[in-house]
N, C-alpha and C positions, 0 to 999 in steps of 0.2 A: 654657359650656354652648352647644350648637349652636342656631342660630335656625330652621335649617329642615334637613329631610332629603331627599337625592335618591339615585336609584339610581347617578347619574354625575355628576360635576362637571367640565366641560371647561374648562381654563385656557388661553384664547386663541381668537380667532374668526377665524382666517385659514381658508385653503382646507382644510386638515387638520383643524382644529377643527369647522368646520362640517361636513364629511362625518361626522366622529364623531357630532356632535349629531344629524344627520339619520338617520344609520343606527341610532343608539340608540332615536331615537322611532319608526322602523319596527319595531323589536323590542318596542316596548311599555313602555321605561323611562322614569322621570320624570328629566329633566336640567335642570341649570343651565349656562349659558354665562357666563363671566366674561372680559371684553374691556375693556382700559383705553383702547384708541384707536377704530378704525374697524372694525366687523365687515367681513370680507371680507379684512382683513389686507394685507400688503405686496403679493401678487401681484394682487389684485383693484384696489388702490388707487393704488399706484405703481410696479409692476413689470411682470409679464405682460401684463395688459390693457391699460394705458395705452401701454406700449412697443409692442405689435402693432398697436395701433390707429394710432399715429405713424408707425410704419415702412411701413404699407400704401400710402399715396399715392406716397412717393419710390420704393417697389419698383414701383408700376405706371407711373410715369413712366420708371423705368429699362428695364423691359421693353419699353415702347411705342418706344423708341429702337432695340430689337433686333428688333421683329417687323415683319413686311412689311406695308405699305400702311397703316400708322397715324400719324397725326399726334401729336406729343409734347403732351401735355396740360399745362397750367398748374397749378403748385401754390398753393393757398390755405391758408395757415397759420390764418387766421382761423375758416374752416369747419372746419378739421381740429381746431383747439383746442375749439371748441364741440362737436364730436362726441366728443372725448376726454372732456370733462366729463361729458356724457351718459353714456358708458360707465362712468365711475367715480362715478355718481350725485352728482357734485360733493362727494364724499367725506361725504355724508350718508347715514347707516346707519339713519335712523329707519324707514324703510319696512321694511327687514330686521327690524328689532326688533318691528315690529307684526305682521309675518308669523310670526315665531318665537313670540311670545307668544300668538298667535291659535292655535297648534298645541300649546300646553301648556308651552313651554320658558320657565323663569326666566331673564331676561336680566340680568346684572349689570354695568353700565358703570362699573366701578372697577378700579383696580390690584388683582390678586389674589395671593395668597401661600399657600403651603402651610403650615398652622399646626401640622401633626403628622399622624400616621396618620389618614386619613379626615376631615380637617379642612382647608377652604380658608377663608381670612378675606379680606374685601374692604371695606375702610373701616369696620372695625367689625363688619361682618355676618359671622357664621360659618355656613358651609355644610358639613353632615355628609353623607358618602357612603362607600360600599363601593368606589367606583372613582373615582379622580383621573386625568384624562388630560391631560398636559402637552403644549401645542400652542403654546409662546411664540415660536416662530419665531426669526429671526436679524436681525443688524443690520449695517450697513457696517463693514468694517475702515477704520479711519483711521490711516495710517501716521504715525509720529513724525517728520514733516519739519519742522525748523526753519521758522518763520514761516507754517505753514500756516494755523493757526487765525486769526492776525492778518490775513492776506491775504484770508481768505473763500474758501470753495469750496461746490460742490454735490455732493450725492450722487445717487442714482438718483432720489430724491424731488423734489428741486428740478428735476432735468433734465426728468422725465416731467410736471412740474405747470407748466412754462415758459409764460409769456404771449406772448413774443416771441423770436424767432430772433436769438440773439447774433451780433455780427459776426465774432468769432473764439472759439476754444474750445480749451484744452488738455485731454486726457483722460489722466489717469494710471491705466493698467490696460489690458493688452490681452486680457482674458477677453472671455466673451459680452456682458457689459453694456457694456464699454468699446467693443466692436466695433460692437455694435448702434447705440449712441448716436452713434458716430463717423460712421457712414454715414447715418443719419437727418440729422444736422446738417449735414453736408457738402452732402447733395443738396438741403437747404432754403437753402444759400448761405452757410453758416458757413465760415470758414478754420479747419480742424481739425489739431490736431496730436496723435498719439497716442504716449505714452511707456510702454514696456514693459520691464522689468528683463530678461526671458528673451530669448533669441535668436530666438524665434519668437512670434507671436501664438497665441492657444488653445494655450498650452503643454502642456496635459495630454493633448491629442488626437495624431493621428498627425503627424509633421513635415510632411508633405505638405499638411495642412490649414491649418497656419500660413502656409506659404509662398503658398498659393492666396489665402488671405483678405487676406494683406498686399499681393498683387497687385492684387486687387479693390479694397481700399481707396485704394490709390496711383493706380489708373485713374480713381477718383472724385475724386482731388485731395486726398486726406489725407496729410499728411506723417507717415510711420510711422517712428518712432525706437525700433529695437530694441537690446538689450543695454545700455540706459542707465537710470539711475535718478534720481529726482529727488533733490536734496541739500538743496535750500533753496528757499523760495518768500518773494517780497517783492511789494509791491504799488507800481506807479508809475502814479499817476493812476487811470485807467480800465482799466488792465491787470494782470493777474498775471504775474509774471515767474517761471518755474521754472527754477533753476540745475540743470544736470544734472551727473552725476559724470564725465562725460568733458570737462568744461569748456564745453560749449555751453550754450544756453537755449533755452526755448521760451516764447512770450508769447501771451496770450490774454485777451479781456475777461472770460471765464468759465473757472474751472478746475473740472472734474469728477474727483472721486475714486471709481473704480471698480476699486479693490483687493482685492475680493472680500468675503464676509461671514463672520460668526462666530455661533455659537449664542447665543441670548439666554437665558442660564443664572443670571445674577447677580440676587441679591434677591428670588428667588421661592420661598425656604424649603425648598430641596431637602435642606439638611442636617437638617431636623426629620423627615425619612423615610430617612435614612441613605443618600442619593443623593449621590455625590460625582463631579459632571461632570469631564471631562477638557478640554482645550483643542479637542477636536473635538466636544464636545457630551455629551449624556447617553447612556451606553451602555446599549442595550436587547438583549433576547434575541430569538430569531426569532419571538415573539408579541408583540413591543414592549413587553414587561414592563421596567420600571426599578427596581421594588422590590415587595414585597408590597402589592397594592392600588393601585400606581402604574404608569401606561403613559406612554410618551412617544412622540410622532409628528411628522413633519414635520422642518424644518430644524434644530430644537433637538436632534434626535438626531445630526446630522452625517452621517449614512449617505449622503445625496446630496441637495443642497440644490435640488430640483425640486419645484414644485407637485405633479406628478403622482406622485412618490414620497411626498409627504405624504398625499396622498389614498388612496394604496394602503395606507400603514401604519394610517391611520385605520379602514380596513375590517378590517385585520388585527386590530387592538388591540380593536375592538368585537367581533368574532367571538370573540376569547378571553373577553372580560369576560361575554359571554352563554353561554359554555360550549361553544363549537364548538372543535373541534380543527384549528387552521390554523397555518401556518407561512410567513414571508416568504421570498420568493426574489428576490434583487436582481441575477441574472445578466444581465437583458435590460432595462436602464433606457436609454430612448432620451434622447438629448441633442442639442438643436437650438439654433443660432443663426440667429435669422430675418433674415439679410442678404439680399441679392440679389446673386447666388443664394445660396440657403439653405445652411446646413451641418448635417448631421445625422450622428450616430453611435450606435453601440450597442455594448454588450459590451467586450471588451477590445481595447487597441491591440497591435500586434505586440510591442512591448518588454514590455508587461505579460504578454502571453501566455508569452513565452520566460522572463520572470523567473519565472512559475508553473510552469516545468517543462514546458510543453506543446510537444509536436513540432508546430512552425508551418509552414505553407505560406500563402503570400499572393498575392493577384493584384490588380492595379490596371489599370483601363482608363480610357480617354478615351472618353467618350459619343459624340461626334459621329463618331468614326471606327469606332464599333461597332454602334450601333443608330440608328434612323430618326427618332425621336421628337425629338431636338434640333433638327433640321432643319425639322420641321413647327412647332415651338414658336418659333423665332427665327431671323432671317437670320445672326446671328452665332453659331452654336450653341457652347454650353460644356458643361462637366460632367466631372466625374472622379468615379470609383467604385471603392472598394477593399474587399476582404473579407480576414478572417484565419481560417483553418481550422485545426482541429486535425487533423493528419494521420493520427493513430493512431486516433481515435474516428470519424474521417470526419464531423465535424459543423462547422458554422460556431459560432466563438467571438466574432466581432467583425466590424463592417462600417461604413464611413463613405462619405460623398458630400459634394461640393460642387457643387451642381447644381440647376437649377430644381425646386420642389415636392418637395425632398428630405425635408422634414418629413413628408410624406404616405407616400411609397413606401419609407422605410426600415423601415416596420412589417413588411414581409415579413421582414426580418432579425431584429426584435425577437421575432416569433412562432417563427421558426426557431431562434433560440438558446434561447429558453425552452423549447420542446417538443423541442430536440435533433433537429431533422429531419434525416435523412440527406442529405448532400451530393447524392446521386444523385437524390433525390426533388426537391430544389430545381432541379438542373440539368435535369430532364426534365419539369417542370412547364410547361404552356404558358401563357405570358404574353399578355396583349391586345397586339396590335399596331395601331398603333405606341403604346408607352408606355415610361415610363422604367423601369417594373418588368421590362422585358427585359434590363435590365443584370445582373440576378442570374445568369439562364443564361448569358449572354455571359461574364461574368467568371469562373464556375465551369468552363466549358469551357475556359479556359487554364490551369487547375490540372493537376498531372499526373494521367495516366489512373488511376494507382494508388489514389488517393483519392477518385476521382468516378466510376469505371467499374469493372467492366461494369455494365450495367443488368440487373438480375435482377429482373423484374417479378413480382409475385404473379399467380396463374392468372386472377384477376378483373381485372387491370388494364387489359387490351386490350379496352375497351367501345366498342361504335360510338357516334359522337356523336349526340345527340338529333335527330331529324328526318331522318337519313340512313338509306337503305334498304339499301345495300350496301356 
């Protein structure tokens, strides 16, 4: 027998779960939130928020070495770590709990499992509901490397919770997490080695991105080892020795495993509601439904392990729960690695577009030779920008940049892909001068005229600008 009844029970209090709770509250629903660790989840406590906080000072120092007329600032890890602790509330969610309870949410700080259709059990407490929302997130993948467990290692949690900068570090994994941590640590004085089994960093992105990022890290002093894998790990005094499959080795006082993440689906009772997750996670439909009365959102779905996707899915799921007709659209998901300079991408890579049968046209430009903003931004201007276009439909299907502030101006491409903005509109749009957003027009003007022209303006398009008399 159930102890309490709710309109919805959210299993997991990370960003996706929190958005679900808040959106349900706004809709007037009675909600329970079940979380076994810290409300705010991985992103708030050990990933997005602490990493971006830790990355900002070395980013600023790096920018200062390139900007005219600026003295290079000193880095103070003591002050930074204190601010990091403030940003993650010292992993204390008591304030969050009080605020939720003050708004009528029942917060259960226990491990929760689905006990059957419409039932969630947490430490003997049974919650009954019409809507179960699974938002249990993901966990790090730990490769089965001989000696790894015995030698000891960090995941992103230990790396973002560090209290002092280690003398030397080996990072296993060349994706976004490994790249960001490598640059943060090397700029704070660590000797850093990155080991990546693929031939490029950021292997799922355009090949040019991996090449550019490797050059950036190497310029910072990182030893980047590509196309090699960790074969074994041993400990020698204060060092971890990573034996690589090419016969070489990498040594570091700290070993960080950044080999990706997997959905957290084990032991949460999915079998009681006839949900069988795959290795990619819980399969959901376009409304984030996993089964009758069950929705899944965020990393646990494996759709795209980004906080912004989880938040989006939360809004989709809640809209469906309260009876609105909505469907998810994943065509334009931004992907950013917050290095200096930043790496940003959205939509399809050229290879993915061709594999999908799209008639592809691409353009890549070097920003310093094309637009003015890089020169006003720094003395040693940098930046590369690329677009992937569907030549038949004459729309953008992908874009990427390795450039300053790329996380901000990539959103022009996000909107263009989502709304299927015609290429001629993007090409003919007046961008602020000087700005990095001018890159869109510059890149599109290098595409064949057949897919970007002629400009056939609607009758109302030629309007006089405000304040001009003639």
